[in-house]
N, CA, C and O atoms as a DFTB+ gen file, in Angstrom:
540 C
 N C O
     1  1      46.384       8.450     120.340
     2  2      46.204       8.940     118.983
     3  2      47.404       9.726     118.473
     4  3      47.447      10.103     117.302
     5  1      48.374       9.975     119.339
     6  2      49.554      10.718     118.890
     7  2      50.331       9.962     117.823
     8  3      51.092      10.564     117.066
     9  1      50.146       8.657     117.758
    10  2      50.890       7.887     116.756
    11  2      50.488       8.266     115.335
    12  3      51.223       7.980     114.390
    13  1      49.333       8.904     115.173
    14  2      48.871       9.332     113.858
    15  2      49.190      10.795     113.557
    16  3      48.843      11.292     112.485
    17  1      49.841      11.485     114.479
    18  2      50.147      12.906     114.280
    19  2      50.931      13.150     112.994
    20  3      50.612      14.061     112.230
    21  1      51.949      12.339     112.760
    22  2      52.774      12.515     111.565
    23  2      51.982      12.338     110.277
    24  3      52.216      13.040     109.293
    25  1      51.044      11.394     110.290
    26  2      50.222      11.160     109.099
    27  2      49.233      12.299     108.874
    28  3      48.986      12.693     107.734
    29  1      48.668      12.827     109.955
    30  2      47.757      13.971     109.820
    31  2      48.511      15.175     109.276
    32  3      48.012      15.893     108.410
    33  1      49.710      15.388     109.790
    34  2      50.564      16.489     109.336
    35  2      50.857      16.323     107.845
    36  3      50.742      17.273     107.070
    37  1      51.237      15.102     107.454
    38  2      51.525      14.807     106.048
    39  2      50.301      15.072     105.172
    40  3      50.421      15.676     104.106
    41  1      49.134      14.626     105.613
    42  2      47.917      14.821     104.821
    43  2      47.619      16.305     104.624
    44  3      47.287      16.726     103.516
    45  1      47.734      17.096     105.680
    46  2      47.470      18.531     105.567
    47  2      48.519      19.212     104.699
    48  3      48.191      20.056     103.865
    49  1      49.783      18.843     104.900
    50  2      50.858      19.473     104.132
    51  2      50.752      19.120     102.651
    52  3      50.855      20.000     101.797
    53  1      50.549      17.854     102.345
    54  2      50.465      17.428     100.945
    55  2      49.239      18.037     100.264
    56  3      49.323      18.498      99.125
    57  1      48.113      18.040     100.956
    58  2      46.898      18.612     100.381
    59  2      47.066      20.104     100.134
    60  3      46.706      20.607      99.069
    61  1      47.608      20.806     101.112
    62  2      47.822      22.251     100.962
    63  2      48.701      22.536      99.751
    64  3      48.348      23.357      98.904
    65  1      49.839      21.865      99.669
    66  2      50.766      22.118      98.574
    67  2      50.230      21.704      97.220
    68  3      50.342      22.447      96.245
    69  1      49.639      20.502      97.158
    70  2      49.161      19.994      95.872
    71  2      47.958      20.768      95.345
    72  3      47.777      20.874      94.132
    73  1      47.137      21.307      96.235
    74  2      46.006      22.113      95.773
    75  2      46.414      23.531      95.400
    76  3      45.705      24.206      94.654
    77  1      47.541      23.980      95.909
    78  2      48.035      25.313      95.564
    79  2      48.760      25.310      94.215
    80  3      48.699      26.294      93.478
    81  1      49.436      24.222      93.892
    82  2      50.250      24.154      92.676
    83  2      49.495      24.466      91.379
    84  3      50.032      25.200      90.549
    85  1      48.285      23.953      91.162
    86  2      47.595      24.267      89.904
    87  2      47.328      25.758      89.711
    88  3      47.275      26.235      88.577
    89  1      47.160      26.493      90.804
    90  2      46.952      27.942      90.684
    91  2      48.214      28.610      90.129
    92  3      48.131      29.526      89.311
    93  1      49.372      28.148      90.579
    94  2      50.626      28.649      90.024
    95  2      50.820      28.206      88.583
    96  3      51.338      28.963      87.762
    97  1      50.401      26.965      88.270
    98  2      50.518      26.456      86.899
    99  2      49.658      27.273      85.934
   100  3      50.036      27.467      84.779
   101  1      48.515      27.746      86.399
   102  2      47.683      28.623      85.565
   103  2      48.444      29.892      85.207
   104  3      48.426      30.340      84.061
   105  1      49.107      30.462      86.196
   106  2      49.776      31.750      86.005
   107  2      51.090      31.620      85.245
   108  3      51.425      32.484      84.436
   109  1      51.833      30.552      85.496
   110  2      53.141      30.391      84.850
   111  2      53.056      29.744      83.479
   112  3      53.726      30.177      82.541
   113  1      52.230      28.701      83.357
   114  2      52.256      27.856      82.165
   115  2      50.963      27.892      81.355
   116  3      50.884      27.254      80.305
   117  1      49.953      28.620      81.817
   118  2      48.679      28.667      81.107
   119  2      47.888      27.379      81.200
   120  3      46.981      27.154      80.398
   121  1      48.210      26.534      82.157
   122  2      47.501      25.265      82.319
   123  2      46.167      25.485      83.023
   124  3      45.947      26.524      83.646
   125  1      45.282      24.504      82.917
   126  2      44.003      24.494      83.637
   127  2      43.175      25.744      83.347
   128  3      42.488      26.258      84.230
   129  1      43.240      26.220      82.129
   130  2      42.457      27.383      81.735
   131  2      43.046      28.721      82.144
   132  3      42.389      29.754      82.015
   133  1      44.276      28.713      82.637
   134  2      44.917      29.963      83.052
   135  2      45.470      30.737      81.872
   136  3      45.559      30.219      80.759
   137  1      45.835      31.961      82.123
   138  2      46.319      32.845      81.072
   139  2      47.816      32.851      80.877
   140  3      48.325      33.591      80.036
   141  1      48.540      32.033      81.643
   142  2      49.991      32.074      81.560
   143  2      50.510      33.407      82.075
   144  3      49.755      34.210      82.624
   145  1      51.787      33.631      81.896
   146  2      52.399      34.871      82.380
   147  2      51.792      36.079      81.676
   148  3      51.488      37.085      82.317
   149  1      51.614      35.983      80.362
   150  2      51.087      37.119      79.598
   151  2      49.672      37.479      80.038
   152  3      49.378      38.649      80.284
   153  1      48.806      36.493      80.138
   154  2      47.432      36.746      80.550
   155  2      47.335      37.247      81.980
   156  3      46.554      38.150      82.281
   157  1      48.140      36.649      82.864
   158  2      48.133      37.078      84.261
   159  2      48.656      38.499      84.382
   160  3      48.097      39.311      85.119
   161  1      49.731      38.801      83.654
   162  2      50.285      40.161      83.678
   163  2      49.274      41.160      83.128
   164  3      49.144      42.263      83.658
   165  1      48.562      40.787      82.078
   166  2      47.538      41.667      81.521
   167  2      46.437      41.961      82.526
   168  3      45.976      43.097      82.646
   169  1      46.020      40.926      83.246
   170  2      45.003      41.135      84.277
   171  2      45.538      42.040      85.385
   172  3      44.863      42.981      85.803
   173  1      46.748      41.755      85.857
   174  2      47.324      42.571      86.936
   175  2      47.480      44.023      86.507
   176  3      47.248      44.938      87.297
   177  1      47.874      44.233      85.249
   178  2      47.992      45.599      84.733
   179  2      46.624      46.285      84.700
   180  3      46.509      47.470      85.012
   181  1      45.594      45.535      84.323
   182  2      44.250      46.124      84.218
   183  2      43.683      46.561      85.564
   184  3      42.807      47.423      85.624
   185  1      44.186      45.964      86.644
   186  2      43.711      46.359      87.979
   187  2      44.721      47.248      88.699
   188  3      44.585      47.518      89.892
   189  1      45.749      47.706      87.950
   190  2      46.651      48.719      88.476
   191  2      47.877      48.242      89.220
   192  3      48.514      49.037      89.911
   193  1      48.233      46.968      89.103
   194  2      49.440      46.488      89.776
   195  2      50.678      47.046      89.085
   196  3      50.727      47.092      87.856
   197  1      51.676      47.469      89.849
   198  2      52.937      47.897      89.244
   199  2      53.727      46.665      88.788
   200  3      53.563      45.580      89.345
   201  1      54.563      46.831      87.799
   202  2      55.415      45.748      87.279
   203  2      54.612      44.449      87.114
   204  3      54.939      43.440      87.738
   205  1      53.573      44.468      86.285
   206  2      52.660      43.326      86.223
   207  2      53.310      42.021      85.760
   208  3      52.933      40.950      86.237
   209  1      54.271      42.087      84.846
   210  2      54.919      40.849      84.398
   211  2      55.740      40.244      85.526
   212  3      55.677      39.038      85.764
   213  1      56.501      41.066      86.214
   214  2      57.279      40.584      87.358
   215  2      56.350      40.014      88.427
   216  3      56.621      38.951      88.986
   217  1      55.265      40.712      88.708
   218  2      54.313      40.239      89.717
   219  2      53.677      38.918      89.294
   220  3      53.491      38.033      90.129
   221  1      53.340      38.769      88.015
   222  2      52.753      37.521      87.524
   223  2      53.719      36.361      87.736
   224  3      53.322      35.276      88.162
   225  1      54.983      36.601      87.436
   226  2      55.998      35.560      87.622
   227  2      56.153      35.235      89.100
   228  3      56.170      34.064      89.479
   229  1      56.265      36.259      89.938
   230  2      56.440      36.028      91.376
   231  2      55.259      35.272      91.974
   232  3      55.445      34.317      92.729
   233  1      54.063      35.694      91.641
   234  2      52.872      35.027      92.179
   235  2      52.835      33.572      91.711
   236  3      52.579      32.667      92.505
   237  1      53.089      33.351      90.422
   238  2      53.099      31.989      89.894
   239  2      54.160      31.120      90.532
   240  3      53.901      29.959      90.851
   241  1      55.352      31.666      90.724
   242  2      56.448      30.912      91.351
   243  2      56.094      30.556      92.789
   244  3      56.291      29.419      93.220
   245  1      55.572      31.525      93.529
   246  2      55.215      31.254      94.926
   247  2      54.128      30.188      94.999
   248  3      54.217      29.273      95.819
   249  1      53.108      30.291      94.157
   250  2      52.026      29.314      94.208
   251  2      52.478      27.939      93.720
   252  3      52.169      26.930      94.355
   253  1      53.203      27.884      92.604
   254  2      53.582      26.580      92.054
   255  2      54.724      25.948      92.841
   256  3      54.579      24.853      93.383
   257  1      55.853      26.635      92.901
   258  2      57.016      26.043      93.563
   259  2      56.878      26.062      95.083
   260  3      57.349      25.151      95.763
   261  1      56.227      27.109      95.620
   262  2      55.935      27.108      97.052
   263  2      55.024      25.953      97.418
   264  3      55.225      25.295      98.439
   265  1      54.012      25.702      96.580
   266  2      53.130      24.560      96.801
   267  2      53.881      23.246      96.735
   268  3      53.660      22.363      97.565
   269  1      54.768      23.104      95.757
   270  2      55.580      21.890      95.632
   271  2      56.464      21.697      96.858
   272  3      56.575      20.588      97.382
   273  1      57.086      22.769      97.311
   274  2      57.969      22.689      98.479
   275  2      57.180      22.338      99.741
   276  3      57.647      21.547     100.560
   277  1      56.009      22.909      99.903
   278  2      55.180      22.565     101.062
   279  2      54.726      21.110     100.960
   280  3      54.787      20.376     101.946
   281  1      54.275      20.689      99.788
   282  2      53.787      19.317      99.604
   283  2      54.854      18.286      99.949
   284  3      54.557      17.269     100.575
   285  1      56.085      18.542      99.547
   286  2      57.163      17.587      99.797
   287  2      57.841      17.806     101.141
   288  3      58.585      16.949     101.617
   289  1      57.582      18.952     101.747
   290  2      58.233      19.253     103.017
   291  2      59.683      19.648     102.838
   292  3      60.510      19.378     103.709
   293  1      60.003      20.281     101.727
   294  2      61.363      20.747     101.451
   295  2      61.430      22.250     101.680
   296  3      60.732      23.018     101.017
   297  1      62.272      22.665     102.620
   298  2      62.366      24.085     102.990
   299  2      60.962      24.624     103.293
   300  3      60.562      25.694     102.835
   301  1      60.249      23.842     104.075
   302  2      58.833      24.101     104.329
   303  2      58.590      25.485     104.907
   304  3      57.715      26.212     104.438
   305  1      59.356      25.849     105.916
   306  2      59.122      27.144     106.566
   307  2      59.337      28.303     105.595
   308  3      58.538      29.238     105.558
   309  1      60.398      28.246     104.822
   310  2      60.690      29.295     103.837
   311  2      59.538      29.429     102.844
   312  3      59.038      30.528     102.603
   313  1      59.124      28.304     102.273
   314  2      58.038      28.318     101.284
   315  2      56.740      28.803     101.914
   316  3      55.997      29.570     101.302
   317  1      56.469      28.360     103.129
   318  2      55.220      28.726     103.791
   319  2      55.168      30.218     104.116
   320  3      54.105      30.832     104.024
   321  1      56.295      30.801     104.492
   322  2      56.319      32.252     104.739
   323  2      55.997      32.996     103.444
   324  3      55.208      33.941     103.450
   325  1      56.606      32.572     102.335
   326  2      56.337      33.224     101.047
   327  2      54.861      33.105     100.679
   328  3      54.246      34.084     100.254
   329  1      54.291      31.917     100.841
   330  2      52.871      31.717     100.527
   331  2      52.005      32.574     101.446
   332  3      51.050      33.198     100.984
   333  1      52.321      32.613     102.732
   334  2      51.523      33.405     103.679
   335  2      51.539      34.887     103.316
   336  3      50.504      35.551     103.368
   337  1      52.703      35.403     102.950
   338  2      52.805      36.821     102.569
   339  2      51.956      37.095     101.333
   340  3      51.192      38.061     101.306
   341  1      52.082      36.261     100.320
   342  2      51.306      36.471      99.096
   343  2      49.808      36.296      99.347
   344  3      48.997      36.989      98.733
   345  1      49.436      35.389     100.232
   346  2      48.015      35.227     100.551
   347  2      47.487      36.440     101.313
   348  3      46.312      36.785     101.191
   349  1      48.337      37.082     102.090
   350  2      47.934      38.333     102.733
   351  2      47.549      39.374     101.696
   352  3      46.538      40.062     101.840
   353  1      48.356      39.488     100.652
   354  2      48.020      40.414      99.561
   355  2      46.759      39.965      98.820
   356  3      45.951      40.796      98.403
   357  1      46.593      38.654      98.660
   358  2      45.392      38.143      97.988
   359  2      44.136      38.461      98.802
   360  3      43.093      38.786      98.235
   361  1      44.237      38.368     100.124
   362  2      43.099      38.730     100.979
   363  2      42.729      40.190     100.741
   364  3      41.557      40.516     100.557
   365  1      43.731      41.064     100.746
   366  2      43.471      42.490     100.516
   367  2      42.846      42.725      99.143
   368  3      41.938      43.543      98.999
   369  1      43.339      42.003      98.139
   370  2      42.824      42.147      96.781
   371  2      41.346      41.760      96.705
   372  3      40.561      42.426      96.030
   373  1      40.972      40.683      97.396
   374  2      39.607      40.150      97.313
   375  2      38.659      40.736      98.359
   376  3      37.468      40.428      98.349
   377  1      39.161      41.560      99.242
   378  2      38.366      42.099     100.349
   379  2      37.083      42.780      99.886
   380  3      36.031      42.614     100.503
   381  1      37.166      43.530      98.820
   382  2      35.998      44.253      98.318
   383  2      34.896      43.363      97.776
   384  3      33.780      43.828      97.545
   385  1      35.198      42.081      97.571
   386  2      34.204      41.147      97.035
   387  2      33.413      40.441      98.130
   388  3      32.569      39.595      97.837
   389  1      33.678      40.779      99.375
   390  2      32.990      40.117     100.479
   391  2      33.723      38.869     100.922
   392  3      34.870      38.638     100.539
   393  1      33.053      38.069     101.731
   394  2      33.687      36.904     102.348
   395  2      33.719      35.678     101.439
   396  3      34.779      35.079     101.257
   397  1      32.589      35.298     100.872
   398  2      32.478      33.998     100.220
   399  2      33.247      33.918      98.906
   400  3      33.198      34.827      98.076
   401  1      33.955      32.810      98.742
   402  2      34.771      32.602      97.556
   403  2      33.926      32.487      96.293
   404  3      34.400      32.813      95.204
   405  1      32.704      32.038      96.416
   406  2      31.838      31.921      95.240
   407  2      31.603      33.273      94.575
   408  3      31.247      33.336      93.399
   409  1      31.802      34.352      95.326
   410  2      31.711      35.711      94.768
   411  2      33.103      36.336      94.655
   412  3      33.245      37.557      94.594
   413  1      34.138      35.469      94.626
   414  2      35.550      35.895      94.553
   415  2      35.959      36.682      95.800
   416  3      36.792      37.586      95.736
   417  1      35.354      36.316      96.935
   418  2      35.675      36.957      98.203
   419  2      36.990      36.458      98.780
   420  3      37.736      35.735      98.120
   421  1      37.263      36.847     100.004
   422  2      38.570      36.597     100.613
   423  2      38.656      35.291     101.399
   424  3      39.703      34.999     101.976
   425  1      37.589      34.502     101.438
   426  2      37.548      33.262     102.205
   427  2      38.698      32.308     101.837
   428  3      39.394      31.811     102.722
   429  1      38.891      32.059     100.565
   430  2      39.877      31.086     100.076
   431  2      41.312      31.508     100.408
   432  3      42.063      30.693     100.943
   433  1      41.724      32.744     100.113
   434  2      43.087      33.119     100.475
   435  2      43.324      33.159     101.984
   436  3      44.455      32.965     102.428
   437  1      42.282      33.405     102.781
   438  2      42.458      33.329     104.240
   439  2      42.802      31.899     104.636
   440  3      43.709      31.678     105.439
   441  1      42.086      30.933     104.081
   442  2      42.349      29.529     104.393
   443  2      43.771      29.135     103.995
   444  3      44.486      28.513     104.781
   445  1      44.181      29.495     102.778
   446  2      45.553      29.214     102.335
   447  2      46.562      29.879     103.264
   448  3      47.552      29.264     103.659
   449  1      46.306      31.133     103.608
   450  2      47.229      31.876     104.460
   451  2      47.378      31.263     105.833
   452  3      48.492      31.173     106.348
   453  1      46.282      30.837     106.440
   454  2      46.340      30.214     107.766
   455  2      47.085      28.887     107.694
   456  3      47.898      28.590     108.568
   457  1      46.821      28.089     106.669
   458  2      47.562      26.831     106.503
   459  2      49.051      27.114     106.337
   460  3      49.884      26.413     106.911
   461  1      49.388      28.132     105.561
   462  2      50.798      28.484     105.361
   463  2      51.433      28.954     106.664
   464  3      52.576      28.604     106.958
   465  1      50.704      29.742     107.443
   466  2      51.239      30.194     108.734
   467  2      51.510      28.998     109.642
   468  3      52.520      28.970     110.345
   469  1      50.620      28.015     109.633
   470  2      50.839      26.800     110.426
   471  2      52.182      26.164     110.068
   472  3      52.976      25.850     110.954
   473  1      52.436      25.972     108.766
   474  2      53.679      25.327     108.350
   475  2      54.892      26.227     108.545
   476  3      55.996      25.730     108.766
   477  1      54.707      27.535     108.468
   478  2      55.814      28.461     108.745
   479  2      56.244      28.348     110.202
   480  3      57.432      28.435     110.512
   481  1      55.285      28.157     111.089
   482  2      55.580      28.064     112.521
   483  2      56.046      26.662     112.904
   484  3      57.025      26.514     113.635
   485  1      55.354      25.635     112.417
   486  2      55.584      24.262     112.872
   487  2      56.540      23.455     111.999
   488  3      57.055      22.428     112.442
   489  1      56.786      23.897     110.772
   490  2      57.658      23.137     109.887
   491  2      56.909      22.027     109.170
   492  3      55.681      21.955     109.211
   493  1      57.673      21.165     108.514
   494  2      57.093      20.141     107.654
   495  2      56.647      18.872     108.335
   496  3      55.893      18.096     107.747
   497  1      57.086      18.634     109.556
   498  2      56.696      17.423     110.262
   499  2      57.619      16.254     109.976
   500  3      58.587      16.367     109.224
   501  1      57.296      15.126     110.598
   502  2      58.161      13.949     110.541
   503  2      58.282      13.370     109.133
   504  3      59.371      12.972     108.720
   505  1      57.181      13.321     108.401
   506  2      57.187      12.730     107.063
   507  2      57.410      13.803     106.005
   508  3      56.578      14.013     105.122
   509  1      58.533      14.465     106.112
   510  2      58.891      15.526     105.166
   511  2      60.374      15.422     104.870
   512  3      61.119      14.776     105.608
   513  1      60.800      16.054     103.799
   514  2      62.239      16.091     103.508
   515  2      62.962      16.806     104.638
   516  3      64.032      16.370     105.064
   517  1      62.388      17.899     105.129
   518  2      62.991      18.615     106.253
   519  2      63.101      17.716     107.479
   520  3      64.131      17.703     108.154
   521  1      62.039      16.962     107.768
   522  2      62.024      16.073     108.929
   523  2      63.059      14.980     108.816
   524  3      63.684      14.614     109.811
   525  1      63.248      14.457     107.631
   526  2      64.263      13.412     107.413
   527  2      65.668      13.987     107.528
   528  3      66.573      13.334     108.047
   529  1      65.843      15.204     107.045
   530  2      67.169      15.831     107.084
   531  2      67.603      16.136     108.508
   532  3      68.797      16.111     108.807
   533  1      66.644      16.426     109.399
   534  2      67.001      16.776     110.772
   535  2      67.016      15.566     111.693
   536  3      67.401      15.683     112.857
   537  1      66.598      14.393     111.187
   538  2      66.543      13.183     112.026
   539  2      67.908      12.568     112.218
   540  3      68.035      11.549     112.896
């Protein structure tokens, strides 16, 4: 079954990145019902984040472009470290809501963070831009 390892890696990497990108698109571009930078910054300010506009941009960039980089396997480790760090903060933010994501708990950012840690440690795999560049 090792012959399918590269495909499993690709499926996990592409799914992780492609499902993360719309969250960044909400924050950066106001797509998918998101508030864009202004709305995201307003929310962050309302919950006491310092430099809310900068934070909105950073979070959106990490989610959108980090997701794109993970999905394509381009600079996978770099992007995955950034996503893992931001998901750590997201876990802390959602901690007070309990575990389940249906109540805005920390379940979802833990899953994203663990997937990101996997790619930070293991890289993009054979079917990635990184894998092709090192072959």
